[in-house]
C-alpha positions as CSV (number, residue, x, y, z in Angstrom):
1,M,11.4,-14.8,11.0
2,N,9.5,-17.1,8.5
3,Y,5.9,-18.3,9.1
4,S,6.8,-21.4,10.6
5,S,8.5,-19.5,13.3
6,L,6.4,-16.8,13.7
7,V,3.6,-19.4,14.2
8,T,5.7,-21.2,17.2
9,E,6.5,-17.6,18.8
10,I,2.6,-17.0,18.9
11,Q,2.1,-20.1,20.5
12,S,4.7,-20.0,23.0
13,Y,3.9,-16.2,23.9
14,T,0.2,-17.1,24.4
15,E,1.1,-20.9,25.8
16,N,-2.3,-21.4,23.2
17,Q,-2.2,-23.9,20.7
18,F,-4.5,-22.0,18.3
19,V,-6.0,-23.8,15.1
20,A,-4.3,-23.2,11.8
21,A,-6.9,-20.6,10.6
22,D,-7.1,-18.6,13.7
23,I,-3.4,-18.2,13.8
24,N,-3.3,-17.2,9.9
25,T,-6.4,-15.0,10.7
26,F,-4.1,-13.1,13.3
27,I,-1.1,-12.5,11.2
28,R,-3.3,-11.5,8.2
29,Q,-4.8,-8.8,10.3
30,A,-1.5,-7.7,11.9
31,E,-0.3,-7.5,8.3
32,Q,-3.2,-5.4,7.2
33,R,-2.8,-2.8,10.2
34,I,1.2,-2.4,10.0
35,Y,0.6,-2.1,5.9
36,N,-2.1,0.9,6.4
37,T,0.1,2.5,9.2
38,V,3.4,2.9,7.7
39,Q,4.6,3.5,3.9
40,L,7.3,1.1,2.8
41,P,9.1,0.3,-0.3
42,A,8.0,-3.2,-0.2
43,L,4.6,-2.1,-0.5
44,R,5.2,0.0,-3.7
45,K,5.1,-1.4,-7.2
46,N,5.3,-0.4,-10.5
47,S,2.9,-1.0,-13.8
48,T,3.0,-0.1,-17.2
49,G,0.0,-0.3,-19.8
50,N,-1.5,1.7,-22.9
51,L,-3.8,4.3,-23.5
52,S,-6.4,4.0,-26.6
53,A,-6.8,7.1,-28.5
54,G,-10.2,8.5,-27.9
55,N,-11.0,6.3,-24.5
56,K,-10.8,8.5,-21.4
57,Y,-10.7,5.5,-19.1
58,L,-7.6,3.6,-17.8
59,T,-8.1,0.2,-15.9
60,T,-6.3,0.0,-12.5
61,P,-4.1,-3.1,-11.7
62,N,-6.3,-6.1,-9.9
63,D,-4.1,-5.4,-6.8
64,W,-4.1,-1.5,-6.9
65,L,-5.1,0.2,-3.4
66,S,-3.8,3.6,-3.8
67,T,-1.7,5.9,-6.0
68,Y,1.5,7.4,-5.6
69,S,2.0,8.6,-9.0
70,L,0.6,8.1,-13.0
71,A,2.6,9.3,-15.7
72,V,2.1,9.5,-19.3
73,I,5.1,8.6,-21.6
74,N,4.9,10.6,-25.3
75,N,6.4,9.3,-28.4
76,T,10.0,10.6,-27.6
77,G,9.9,9.0,-24.3
78,E,9.0,12.1,-22.1
79,F,7.4,11.6,-18.7
80,T,4.3,13.7,-18.1
81,Y,3.0,13.2,-14.5
82,L,-0.7,13.7,-14.1
83,L,-2.3,15.8,-11.8
84,N,-4.8,14.0,-9.2
85,K,-8.7,15.9,-9.4
86,D,-11.9,14.8,-8.6
87,V,-13.9,13.6,-11.2
88,N,-16.3,16.6,-11.4
89,F,-13.3,18.9,-12.2
90,I,-12.3,16.6,-15.3
91,R,-15.8,16.5,-16.6
92,A,-16.4,20.5,-16.2
93,A,-12.8,20.9,-18.0
94,Y,-13.5,18.3,-20.6
95,P,-17.0,18.1,-20.9
96,N,-16.9,17.0,-24.8
97,P,-14.9,13.3,-25.2
98,T,-13.4,14.8,-28.3
99,D,-11.5,17.2,-26.5
100,Q,-8.5,15.1,-27.2
101,G,-4.7,15.6,-26.3
102,L,-1.9,14.8,-24.1
103,P,-3.7,13.9,-20.6
104,E,-2.6,16.5,-17.8
105,Y,-5.3,14.9,-14.8
106,Y,-6.5,12.0,-13.8
107,A,-9.4,10.8,-11.4
108,L,-10.2,7.8,-9.4
109,F,-13.8,7.1,-11.3
110,D,-14.5,4.0,-9.5
111,Q,-12.5,1.2,-7.7
112,N,-11.5,-0.2,-10.9
113,T,-11.1,2.6,-13.2
114,F,-9.3,6.1,-13.5
115,I,-10.6,9.0,-15.8
116,L,-8.5,11.2,-17.9
117,G,-8.7,14.6,-19.1
118,P,-8.0,15.5,-21.5
119,T,-9.2,12.3,-23.7
120,P,-5.7,10.7,-25.2
121,D,-5.5,11.6,-28.9
122,S,-2.8,8.4,-29.3
123,A,-2.0,5.0,-27.6
124,Y,0.4,6.6,-25.3
125,T,2.3,4.2,-22.5
126,V,1.5,5.2,-19.1
127,E,3.6,4.6,-15.7
128,L,1.6,3.7,-12.6
129,H,3.3,3.8,-9.4
130,Y,0.8,2.3,-6.5
131,F,0.4,0.7,-2.9
132,Y,-0.5,-2.7,-2.9
133,Y,-0.4,-5.5,-0.3
134,P,2.3,-7.9,-1.0
135,A,1.5,-11.8,-0.5
136,S,1.2,-12.4,3.3
137,I,3.9,-14.6,5.1
138,V,0.8,-17.1,5.6
139,D,1.2,-17.8,1.8
140,A,4.4,-17.3,0.8
141,G,6.2,-18.5,3.8
142,S,8.4,-15.2,4.3
143,S,8.0,-11.6,3.7
144,W,10.0,-8.6,4.1
145,L,8.5,-7.6,7.3
146,G,9.6,-11.2,8.6
147,D,12.9,-10.8,7.5
148,N,13.7,-7.3,8.3
149,F,11.1,-6.2,11.2
150,D,10.0,-9.2,12.6
151,S,9.0,-7.8,16.3
152,V,6.3,-5.3,14.8
153,L,4.9,-8.7,13.1
154,L,5.3,-10.8,16.1
155,Y,3.5,-8.0,18.5
156,G,0.6,-7.1,16.1
157,A,0.0,-10.9,15.8
158,L,-0.2,-11.1,19.4
159,L,-2.4,-8.3,20.0
160,E,-5.1,-9.8,17.7
161,A,-4.1,-13.3,19.2
162,Y,-4.5,-12.2,22.6
163,T,-7.8,-10.2,22.1
164,F,-9.4,-13.1,20.6
165,M,-8.5,-15.1,23.9
166,K,-10.1,-12.3,26.1
167,G,-6.9,-12.2,27.9
168,E,-5.9,-10.2,30.8
169,A,-5.4,-6.3,30.4
170,D,-2.3,-6.1,31.6
171,V,-0.8,-8.3,29.4
172,L,-2.7,-6.8,26.2
173,A,-1.4,-3.3,27.4
174,E,2.3,-4.9,27.5
175,Y,1.8,-6.4,24.1
176,Q,0.3,-3.0,22.7
177,K,3.5,-1.1,24.3
178,R,5.8,-3.4,22.5
179,Y,4.0,-3.0,19.4
180,D,3.6,0.5,19.6
181,G,7.3,1.0,20.2
182,A,8.4,-1.5,17.3
183,M,6.0,0.5,14.8
184,A,7.6,3.6,16.0
185,L,11.0,2.3,14.6
186,L,9.6,0.9,11.5
187,K,7.9,4.7,10.6
188,Q,11.3,6.2,11.4
189,L,12.5,4.1,8.4
190,G,9.6,3.7,6.6
191,D,8.1,7.5,6.8
192,A,11.3,9.4,7.7
193,K,14.7,7.6,6.4
194,N,13.0,6.2,3.1
195,R,11.7,9.2,2.2
196,Q,13.6,12.5,2.8
197,D,13.9,13.1,-0.6
198,S,10.3,12.5,-1.8
199,Y,9.7,14.8,-4.5
200,R,6.0,15.1,-4.1
201,S,5.5,16.8,-0.6
202,G,1.8,15.5,-0.3
203,Q,3.6,11.9,0.4
204,V,4.0,11.3,4.3
205,R,7.4,12.4,5.5
206,Y,8.5,12.3,9.1
207,P,11.9,13.7,10.4
208,V,14.7,11.8,10.8
209,N,16.3,11.9,14.5
């Protein structure tokens, strides 16, 4: 289901010719709800960068939302995955910026910056796996959800549209039921089948039925 067909279905189900701006809002709100409910490979991104010797801070990518893993690659190509800690832990463990070495820990210092401990002693390469919002179907014309799981996108948008219309409670309840059913199937895929062999136990995993 591409953007045009999704718009057509929303108008057909609700029997309402919404203005384009409203429909786009419904779709974006549905996408945001879905993306924050289930973990999908399509929401994962990989980025590499470089640390600076003597600088314990690392800037996050512009589209970064949360971290799956952060690794430092030493001069021989060996990956060392950093442990996530609080800023106060790193400040207490490495109070002096001259405490340098291969970083072992990282923490979110602010919304744009990681802090590392100890302070890098070389310009190491880093690899960041992170969660981000992919381009909306509104902007791109198509998306992974539209191509692979259009039911959850459609019913999510219908929930937003019918709420906007202050529609009848029984119809809204039916849309919610359909959305919940589609979301359960999507979570079975994203949080179960795609994550059975996840190395880190902190990542969400559901049993596969």
